[in-house]
C-alpha positions as CSV (number, residue, x, y, z in Angstrom):
1,M,17.5,29.2,-0.6
2,K,13.7,29.1,-0.8
3,M,11.5,27.5,1.9
4,K,10.5,24.7,-0.5
5,Q,14.2,23.8,-0.9
6,Y,14.5,23.6,2.9
7,G,11.6,21.2,2.9
8,Q,13.2,19.1,0.2
9,W,16.5,18.9,2.1
10,A,14.6,18.1,5.3
11,F,12.9,15.2,3.5
12,I,16.2,13.9,2.2
13,G,17.8,14.3,5.6
14,G,15.0,12.5,7.3
15,V,15.1,9.5,5.0
16,L,18.9,9.3,5.3
17,L,18.7,9.6,9.1
18,A,16.0,7.0,9.3
19,V,18.1,4.5,7.2
20,L,21.4,5.2,8.9
21,A,19.9,5.1,12.4
22,G,18.3,1.8,11.5
23,F,21.8,0.3,11.0
24,V,23.5,1.9,13.9
25,T,20.9,1.7,16.6
26,T,23.4,1.2,19.4
27,V,25.6,4.2,18.5
28,I,23.0,7.0,18.4
29,P,20.7,7.4,21.4
30,E,17.1,6.4,20.4
31,G,15.5,9.5,21.9
32,I,17.6,11.8,19.8
33,V,16.7,9.9,16.7
34,V,13.0,9.8,17.5
35,V,12.8,13.5,18.3
36,S,14.9,14.5,15.2
37,L,12.8,12.4,12.9
38,A,9.5,13.7,14.3
39,L,10.7,17.3,14.0
40,L,11.9,16.8,10.5
41,G,8.6,15.1,9.6
42,L,6.7,18.1,11.0
43,F,8.9,20.5,9.0
44,V,8.4,18.5,5.8
45,G,4.6,18.4,6.4
46,F,4.4,22.2,6.8
47,M,6.9,23.3,4.2
48,N,7.2,20.7,1.5
49,V,3.8,19.5,0.4
50,A,1.8,21.8,-1.9
51,Q,-1.9,21.5,-2.3
52,K,-1.7,19.7,-5.7
53,E,0.7,17.1,-4.2
54,T,-1.5,16.3,-1.2
55,M,-3.3,13.2,-2.4
56,G,-0.1,11.6,-3.7
57,F,1.8,12.4,-0.5
58,L,-1.0,11.0,1.7
59,V,-1.2,7.8,-0.4
60,A,2.6,7.3,-0.3
61,S,2.6,8.0,3.4
62,L,-0.1,5.5,4.0
63,V,1.9,2.8,2.1
64,L,5.0,3.6,4.1
65,L,3.1,3.5,7.4
66,I,1.5,0.1,6.5
67,A,4.9,-1.3,5.4
68,G,6.3,-0.1,8.8
69,A,3.6,-2.1,10.6
70,A,3.9,-5.2,8.4
71,G,6.1,-7.3,10.7
72,L,9.2,-7.1,8.6
73,E,11.3,-8.3,11.5
74,N,10.0,-11.8,10.7
75,L,11.7,-11.9,7.3
76,P,14.7,-14.2,7.3
77,V,18.2,-12.5,7.1
78,V,17.1,-9.0,6.0
79,G,14.3,-8.6,8.6
80,M,16.6,-7.6,11.4
81,Y,17.8,-4.7,9.2
82,L,14.6,-3.6,7.6
83,A,12.5,-3.5,10.8
84,P,14.4,-0.7,12.5
85,I,14.7,1.2,9.2
86,F,10.9,1.1,8.6
87,T,10.2,2.0,12.3
88,N,12.3,5.1,11.8
89,I,10.7,5.9,8.5
90,T,7.3,5.6,10.2
91,T,8.5,8.0,12.9
92,F,9.5,10.4,10.2
93,V,6.5,10.1,7.9
94,A,3.7,10.0,10.4
95,P,4.0,13.6,11.7
96,A,4.3,14.9,8.1
97,A,1.2,12.9,7.1
98,I,-0.8,14.2,10.1
99,V,0.1,17.8,9.2
100,V,-0.8,17.4,5.6
101,A,-4.0,15.6,6.4
102,L,-5.0,18.3,8.9
103,K,-4.2,21.1,6.3
104,T,-6.3,19.2,3.8
105,V,-9.3,18.9,6.1
106,Y,-9.0,22.6,7.0
107,E,-8.9,23.6,3.4
108,L,-11.9,21.4,2.5
109,A,-13.9,22.7,5.5
110,G,-13.0,26.2,4.5
111,E,-14.3,25.6,1.0
112,K,-17.6,24.3,2.4
113,V,-18.0,27.2,4.8
114,G,-17.2,29.7,2.1
115,K,-19.9,28.4,-0.2
116,K,-22.8,29.2,2.1
């Protein structure tokens, strides 16, 4: 299996873990979920996002991060389910977005330095 495929499986696993852990918050210790999601997010950021996918990934990440901070817990009926799921998705996406953003800044800075 290629590294890109590992990254794709890590992304799928991270989303599934985020959703499932949102429903069973009392069964799985929170620390394990947070660390697992953060590590999967880092792995996805390093392995799964090519340079041509950077802008789309960062925009999608931004939307997910904003949705996670939108106060979904205030929605009637579904809010109590959506809030922990989006909190977990934020925990998963934020490290990946940071890695991709830093890689992008590094590449842009390298292009500027190389032109002098």
